[in-house]
C-alpha positions as CSV (number, residue, x, y, z in Angstrom):
1,M,106.9,90.8,97.3
2,S,104.8,93.7,96.1
3,A,105.3,97.3,97.3
4,I,102.0,97.3,99.2
5,E,102.9,94.2,101.2
6,S,105.2,96.1,103.5
7,Y,102.3,98.3,104.6
8,V,100.1,95.4,105.9
9,D,99.2,95.9,109.6
10,H,100.3,99.6,109.4
11,L,98.3,102.7,109.4
12,V,97.8,104.0,105.9
13,Q,96.1,107.0,104.2
14,V,94.2,106.4,101.0
15,I,93.0,109.1,98.7
16,L,90.0,108.0,96.7
17,Y,89.2,108.9,93.1
18,D,86.4,111.2,94.3
19,G,88.9,113.1,96.6
20,R,87.8,111.5,99.9
21,I,90.7,110.6,102.4
22,I,90.4,107.4,104.3
23,V,92.8,106.5,107.1
24,G,93.0,103.0,108.6
25,K,95.1,99.9,109.2
26,L,95.7,97.9,106.0
27,K,94.6,94.3,106.6
28,G,94.8,92.9,103.1
29,F,94.9,93.6,99.3
30,D,94.9,91.7,96.0
31,V,96.5,92.0,92.6
32,R,93.8,94.6,91.5
33,T,94.7,96.8,94.5
34,N,91.4,96.1,96.2
35,L,92.1,97.1,99.8
36,I,90.7,96.0,103.2
37,L,91.2,98.6,105.9
38,A,90.3,98.2,109.6
39,D,89.4,100.9,112.2
40,C,88.9,103.5,109.4
41,V,88.1,107.1,109.6
42,E,87.3,109.6,106.9
43,R,89.1,112.9,107.2
44,E,87.0,115.9,106.1
45,F,88.6,119.3,105.9
46,S,86.6,122.6,106.2
47,A,87.6,126.2,106.8
48,E,85.1,126.6,109.6
49,Q,85.6,123.4,111.6
50,G,89.1,122.3,110.6
51,V,89.6,118.5,110.3
52,E,86.6,116.3,111.2
53,M,87.2,112.6,111.7
54,I,84.2,110.4,110.7
55,P,84.4,106.8,112.0
56,L,83.8,104.1,109.4
57,G,85.0,100.9,110.9
58,L,86.0,98.1,108.5
59,Y,86.2,99.4,105.0
60,M,86.7,97.6,101.6
61,I,87.9,99.8,98.7
62,K,87.9,98.7,95.1
63,G,91.2,99.2,93.4
64,D,89.9,101.4,90.6
65,N,88.8,104.0,93.3
66,V,92.3,104.5,94.6
C-alpha cells in the first residue's frame, strides 16, 4: 500500500509546481503520482480580497506538476 492510498476519498490540498493551490477530494492516482480530484476549487490569496475560491470541478493533475 502506498502512502497516497490512505488519502483516497478524502479532501486533500495539492500545491502545484507553478504555486497554485488546488483543493479537492482525491479519487484516484497512479505510480507516476498523476492525480484525479473531484469537486475541486483553486485557492487564490490576495491582500485586498483575502482568500478567493475558484470552482474547477473534476481535475486531473500530472504527477510532474505536484
